[in-house]
C-alpha positions in Angstrom: 28.6 -34.3 -0.4 30.1 -31.6 1.1 29.5 -29.1 -1.6 26.0 -30.4 -1.9 25.3 -29.6 2.3 27.2 -26.6 1.8 24.9 -25.3 -0.8 21.6 -26.6 1.1 23.0 -24.6 4.3 23.5 -21.5 2.3 19.8 -21.8 0.4 18.6 -21.9 4.4 20.3 -18.7 5.1 19.0 -17.4 2.1 15.9 -18.3 2.8 16.0 -16.9 6.0 17.3 -13.5 4.7 14.5 -13.4 2.1 11.6 -14.0 4.9 13.2 -11.5 7.0 13.6 -8.9 4.4 11.4 -5.7 3.7 9.4 -7.5 1.3 8.8 -11.0 0.4 8.4 -12.5 -3.2 7.8 -16.0 -3.8 9.7 -15.5 -7.3 12.6 -14.8 -5.6 12.4 -17.9 -3.3 12.0 -20.2 -6.2 14.9 -18.4 -8.0 17.4 -19.1 -5.4 16.6 -22.6 -5.2 16.8 -22.8 -9.3 19.8 -21.2 -9.6 21.6 -23.0 -6.0 20.6 -26.2 -8.1 23.1 -27.9 -10.1 21.8 -30.2 -13.3 22.5 -33.7 -11.3 20.2 -32.3 -8.6 17.1 -32.5 -10.8 15.7 -35.6 -10.6 12.6 -37.6 -12.3 10.1 -38.5 -9.9 7.1 -40.8 -10.3 4.2 -38.8 -10.0 2.6 -41.2 -8.2 4.8 -40.9 -5.4 3.6 -36.9 -4.8 1.3 -35.9 -2.5 0.0 -32.1 -1.9 2.0 -30.0 0.5 0.1 -30.1 3.9 0.3 -26.4 4.1 -1.4 -25.7 0.8 -4.3 -23.2 1.3 -5.3 -23.6 -2.1 -8.1 -26.5 -2.0 -10.3 -25.5 -5.3 -8.3 -25.8 -8.5 -9.9 -24.4 -11.8 -10.3 -27.4 -13.8 -10.2 -25.0 -17.5 -6.9 -24.0 -16.4 -5.4 -26.8 -15.3 -6.6 -28.5 -19.0 -5.0 -25.4 -20.7 -1.5 -26.0 -18.5 -1.8 -30.1 -19.6 -2.2 -28.8 -23.1 0.8 -26.6 -22.9 2.7 -29.4 -21.1 1.9 -32.0 -23.6 2.8 -29.3 -26.4 6.2 -27.8 -25.1 7.0 -30.2 -22.1 7.6 -28.7 -18.5 9.6 -25.7 -18.3 10.7 -25.5 -14.9 11.1 -28.4 -12.3 8.9 -28.8 -9.2 10.3 -28.4 -5.9 9.9 -31.3 -3.2 10.6 -32.5 -0.1 11.3 -36.3 0.9 8.3 -37.4 3.3 9.0 -38.7 6.5 6.2 -41.2 5.5 6.3 -42.3 2.0 7.2 -40.6 -1.4 7.2 -36.9 -1.4 5.6 -33.7 -0.6 4.9 -30.7 -2.9 6.7 -27.5 -1.7 6.1 -25.8 -4.9 4.2 -27.0 -8.4 0.9 -28.6 -7.3 -0.7 -27.1 -10.5 1.8 -28.7 -12.8 1.9 -32.3 -10.7 -2.1 -32.3 -11.5 -1.5 -31.0 -15.4 0.8 -34.1 -15.9 -1.9 -36.3 -14.3 -4.4 -35.2 -16.9 -2.3 -36.0 -19.8 -0.9 -39.4 -18.2 2.7 -38.1 -17.5 4.4 -40.8 -15.3 7.3 -38.9 -14.2 8.2 -35.1 -13.8 11.3 -33.1 -12.9 12.0 -32.3 -9.5 14.5 -30.8 -7.0 14.4 -32.1 -3.8 15.1 -29.9 -0.8 15.2 -30.1 2.8 12.6 -27.8 4.3 11.4 -26.9 7.8 7.5 -27.1 8.4 7.7 -23.4 8.9 9.5 -23.0 5.6 7.2 -25.3 3.9 4.5 -23.3 4.8 5.8 -20.1 3.9 6.7 -21.1 0.4 3.0 -22.8 -0.2 1.2 -19.8 0.8 3.6 -17.2 -1.0 3.3 -19.0 -4.1 -0.3 -19.0 -4.2 -0.9 -15.2 -2.9 1.3 -14.0 -5.4 0.9 -16.3 -8.2 -2.7 -17.8 -8.2 -6.1 -16.6 -8.0 -7.2 -18.2 -4.9 -10.7 -17.7 -3.2 -11.4 -15.0 -0.6 -11.5 -17.6 2.2 -8.2 -19.4 1.0 -6.3 -15.8 0.8 -7.7 -15.1 4.3 -6.4 -18.3 5.7 -3.1 -17.6 3.9 -2.8 -14.5 5.9 -3.7 -15.9 8.7 -1.5 -18.6 8.9 1.4 -15.9 7.7 0.7 -14.0 10.6 0.9 -16.5 12.8 4.0 -18.6 11.8 6.1 -15.4 11.1 5.0 -13.9 13.9 4.5 -10.6 12.6 1.6 -7.7 12.6 -0.8 -7.1 10.1 0.8 -3.9 9.2 4.1 -5.4 8.8 2.5 -8.5 6.7 1.2 -5.7 4.4 4.1 -4.0 4.1 6.0 -7.2 3.0 3.5 -8.6 0.6 2.7 -5.3 -0.8 -0.8 -4.8 0.2 -2.8 -2.3 2.3 -3.6 -2.8 5.9 -7.0 -2.1 5.5 -6.8 -5.2 2.9 -5.5 -7.3 5.1 -7.9 -6.6 8.0 -10.8 -7.0 6.2 -9.6 -10.3 4.6 -9.0 -12.0 8.0 -12.2 -10.5 9.5 -14.2 -12.8 6.6 -12.7 -15.8 8.9 -15.3 -14.7 11.4 -18.2 -15.2 9.1 -20.5 -18.3 9.4 -19.7 -21.6 7.8 -22.6 -21.5 5.3 -21.7 -17.9 4.4 -17.8 -18.8 3.9 -19.0 -21.9 1.6 -21.1 -19.2 -0.6 -17.8 -17.6 -0.8 -15.7 -20.4 -2.0 -18.3 -21.2 -4.4 -18.0 -17.7 -5.7 -21.9 -17.0 -5.3 -21.0 -14.1 -3.0 -18.5 -11.3 -3.9 -15.7 -10.1 -1.7 -17.5 -6.7 -1.5 -20.6 -8.4 -0.4 -18.6 -10.4 2.1 -17.1 -7.6 3.7 -20.5 -6.0 4.4 -21.7 -9.2 5.7 -18.6 -9.4 8.2 -19.5 -6.2 9.7 -22.8 -7.3 11.0 -22.8 -9.3 14.1 -26.3 -11.7 14.5 -25.1 -15.1 13.2 -29.0 -15.4 11.7 -29.5 -12.0 10.1 -25.8 -12.6 8.4 -26.8 -16.0 6.8 -30.5 -14.7 6.1 -29.0 -11.9 4.1 -26.0 -13.8 2.7 -28.8 -16.4 1.2 -30.8 -13.2 0.2 -27.7 -12.1 -1.9 -27.6 -15.2 -3.9 -31.5 -15.8 -4.4 -32.3 -12.1 -5.4 -29.1 -11.1 -7.2 -28.7 -7.8 -4.8 -25.8 -5.8 -5.3 -23.5 -4.3 -2.5 -25.4 -1.0 -2.5 -28.8 -3.0 -1.6 -27.0 -4.9 1.1 -25.2 -1.9 2.6 -28.9 -0.2 3.1 -30.1 -3.4 4.5 -27.2 -4.1 7.0 -28.1 -0.3 8.0 -31.6 -0.4 8.5 -30.8 -3.4 10.7 -28.2 -1.1 12.7 -31.2 1.5 12.8 -33.6 -1.0 14.2 -31.2 -2.1 16.9 -30.2 1.7 17.8 -33.8 2.5 18.2 -34.0 -0.2 20.8 -31.2 1.2 23.0 -31.6 3.2 26.1 -32.5 6.9 25.3 -29.9 8.4 27.7 -27.2 6.2 25.4 -28.1 8.0 22.1 -26.0 10.8 22.6 -22.8 8.5 22.1 -23.9 7.1 18.9 -21.7 8.8 16.8 -18.5 7.8 18.7 -20.1 4.3 18.6 -20.2 4.2 14.8 -16.8 5.7 14.6 -15.1 3.4 16.6 -17.3 0.4 15.3 -15.8 1.4 11.6 -12.1 1.9 12.9 -12.2 -1.2 15.0 -14.2 -3.4 12.9 -16.2 -5.1 15.3 -19.2 -3.9 17.8 -18.4 -1.1 20.1 -21.0 -0.1 22.8 -21.1 3.2 25.2 -23.0 2.7 28.3 -22.7 3.5 31.9 -19.4 5.7 31.0 -18.1 2.6 30.0 -16.4 1.4 26.4 -17.4 -1.9 25.7 -15.6 -3.5 22.7 -16.7 -7.0 21.1 -14.3 -9.7 20.0 -14.8 -13.2 18.8 -11.6 -15.0 19.5 -7.9 -14.3 20.6 -6.9 -13.5 17.2 -9.5 -11.1 16.8 -8.5 -9.4 20.1 -5.1 -9.3 18.7 -6.4 -7.5 15.7 -8.2 -4.9 17.7 -5.1 -4.3 20.0 -2.9 -3.8 17.1 -5.0 -1.2 15.6 -5.2 0.4 19.0 -0.9 0.3 19.0 -1.3 -1.7 22.4 1.5 -4.7 22.5 0.3 -7.7 24.5 
């Protein structure tokens, strides 16, 4: 009993070390959990007692790939136990391995090998996010939400997260910026009717109605990215012609700041006005400007 408790405590410290290290890697975390477990700790759990991790970012699963995994499990068995946490309500919550569970249900398997571990809510979130980011093809909105949740729960900057995930800073910024798009447009991204490249251009626009109209035009007219860049620039040109003549001398500077900050910047009456949509967006801008709260 004491040995098992010591193992769990050591594992907890190990997880903290992994999450605070220069780079975070789901494979390292899962490997540490598997290597720290004895054969006796792998138990068979009824599939019906398992429910998804409430922090699981993936909402859409590829049915064809699930069937392929199910066929593989049927022929070769489950290559690696899933990782679960005892639920405070009933049964178990899946921390890693939801696709394996779904595949088992497809072929009617009643039980699945699992390792039960005690995790904090924050660790559950971090592990679920990392598994999906580093192993699965999340759609753009799911990926953006995963980054947002990691930024908030781990209390790190976009630059730090980019470094630890092996991504570019601009990639993190562009992805998180998608969350400011109208819900109708997010749905089109989730349904793969609009690509990430399309979405990135749309996220630079300001007027909600214009964004929705252009998104629908992308779908209906099969516009490529070059087409919508031209449209969005034309919209900017129209708006530029509407501003006061005396402010036109600052147009170039406004464009440079808009590009750098990823938001609307207006110079007028010797003042610089920087737009933001919410507190998270403000924090993103402050971070780019290297200003600490």
